[in-house]
C-alpha angles and dihedrals in degrees: 000000000000091000091050091049092048091049091051091050091051090050091052092048091049093051092049090052091048091053092047092050092047093052091053085073092232095120091052094050089046088054091050090050092050091047091059089061095050143289116341115228130188117189114204125201124202132173127193112012108196105157110070096186093053091045090053090050090047090053092047088054094049094050092047098055106021142036107257111209131211117223087253091054090051097046093045092041097240098160139161108244095206106040132054107265114225123208118189128217135170128204140212106009119274131182089234089069089072098037101040114007104045097047090052094046091049092048089055094039091238126136134202146185116265113199111199132201099207094203090060091057088051088063094058112128097021106090095191092054091042090054093047092050092048094049099040102033107023096031093227138106120268116309128172114251125221114256121239089246089051089054090051091052090049093050092049085083101077091205090069114079120209116209138185123264101168127266101270104014099243129167093262094206091062097057132067123273089250091054090047091055092048093050093048102037097041091049091052092046094050093049094046094047093049098042097036092226138095117268108214107166131066138189122203113235109254084353107202109151111244093015103053105005138031141170094275091052089051087059091051090053092048092050089051088066103261120139100205139006136198130220127189094246111158098242147081115287107264106210091195092055127097106298090226096060104046113160125244129169128211116242136190111221091200094067121107116273092243094052090048090051092050091047097046092047088059107268086120101051108074095030092052091050089051092049090047090052090052091050093050091049092048097246091120 
């Protein structure tokens, strides 16, 4: 109970700081500065999407205030020069992708990246193994994984792009180089053999630069045959940056529209980095 209470207090403090930083106007002027240099892109990453109504509202909000990209738009650099361009991605491999996410994306004619941990799909149908994988590897309570057949149905829409996300979702920087190669290469091989198509994109599990990914690991991913890879760096996606360290940020589709607007515009970025620094140093 005390841990839960402390976590809630930290969340409240973080939100207050985000709002304060946003109302200084700094995020807006940063956006204007970035826009002078070229299109501004924000890549969002989500995981399990269980509430259809809130996901629909979230999507309504995105399409009202931002330019939501398809994967094709992103890869061919078809951007809006005035608005923030939003690219969607989903991690791990959840049943809700097929039941909630894909129908809504198809209805709106929008595509996304889907990064799959193949070992999680192997657990589908065995609740005990599903729960163990979620707790040990994803660090969450039980969630229902997508089945392999569900992944095949998802990938039947050529607009959706399936990417690698390792076999068992480890922190790659905490395992040996040999284990890294196995996690990355075997995941790619399993997906390609099952789907019958090349898998060219990758997302680092957890993905924070310096904590879960580094330059040497980028080279391992590149040598495995991938053409680009995404981190979870708290930043806009810099298209001119190394294609194996593209920034994404985690989002919670259940948040209020105003908080999401503040966060996407950049109120989140510097405050979150500050909070992360405090956590690493043991202050929080």
